[in-house]
C-alpha positions, 0 to 999 in steps of 0.5 A, a space after each residue: 526470478 522466473 515463475 514460481 512453482 509452489 510445493 505442496 504444503 498443508 494448511 498447518 505447515 503454511 500457517 507455521 511458516 507464516 508465523 516464522 515469516 512474521 517473526 523474521 519480518 518483525 526483526 527486520 522491519 520493527 518500525 515498518 510504516 508507510 514511506 508516504 509523508 503525511 501529517 493527517 488522514 487527509 494528506 495520507 489519502 491524497 498521497 496514496 491516491 497520487 502514489 498509484 503507478 508512481 513512486 513514493 519518492 516522486 509523491 513525497 517530492 510533490 506533496 509539500 508544495 501541494 499541501 502548503 497550497 491546499 492544506 485540507 479538503 475545503 481548500 482543495 474542493 475550491 480548486 480546479 484540476 488545472 490549478 492542481 496540475 502544476 504541483 503534481 506534473 512529475 507524477 504519472 497520470 497527473 491530469 487524471 489524478 488532478 481531476 480525481 483529487 478535486 472531485 475527491 475533496 468536493 465529495 469529502 466536504 459534501 458528504 463527510 464534513 471535510 473529514 476522511 471517513 473511517 468506513 471502507 465502503 465510504 472511502 471506495 466511493 471517493 473518486 480515485 479511491 479503490 480497494 487498495 487505497 482504502 485499505 492503506 488509509 484505514 490501516 495507516 491513518 486509523 489502525 483498522 486491520 487490513 492487508 493492502 496489496 500493491 505490486 510489492 506485496 503481490 510479488 513477495 507473497 507469490 515468491 514466498 508461496 503465501 498466495 498464488 492468487 492474481 487479484 489484490 483482493 484475493 491475495 489480501 484475503 489469503 494473507 489475512 487468513 495466515 497472519 493474526 489480525 492485530 498484525 495485518 497493518 504491520 504485515 502490509 508495510 513490512 512486505 512493501 519495504 521487503 519488496 522495495 529494498 530486498 525482494 526486488 522485481 529484477 534482482 532479488 537479494 536472496 543471499 542477504 534476505 532474512 526470509 530466505 530460509 523460509 522462501 521456496 523461491 530462493 533457489 530459483 533467483 
């Protein structure tokens, strides 16, 4: 699919289309949630940090052994990056991520009693945690409203002409302005799944896409 040229659309029309997109997403992905396997906020935080520039599949393959060896922030804070590396070696940027995870755990122990904070600014002060990771963790672990933007969400949002922005934060703000606050976490997860399995980067499956009637880009696929 080439570059998307979005048609002129008034705010009211776009909001109405967004409402219909939300209805279609709820029918297509009624149980949308993160595919990163975790049992608690600490595991979700670690898995999300590891997922940057890596697939959820590769992360899910690595984390069972990692969490068995380092089940909480206290255990991980006592490790060295060299001790963590073998568990995540198949994940991209594993050396940097090993350093960040140990430093992150140490920060959790020192500043938060080993618990994952529920405050976005506090999360973003942790090593290896940016705006996207903080938004994902807050939403998936604590139900804090927010639309995190990864490559899938960004791609689908542009193709649907819901946002023409280029930065994740601005795309997220555009989406949050279109969808009800109580649906923000769902919208994030549903758009991730849609981008991962239907509206793929190279060969989007427009013929079977439940959003096709609402998508200005469908004829360019």
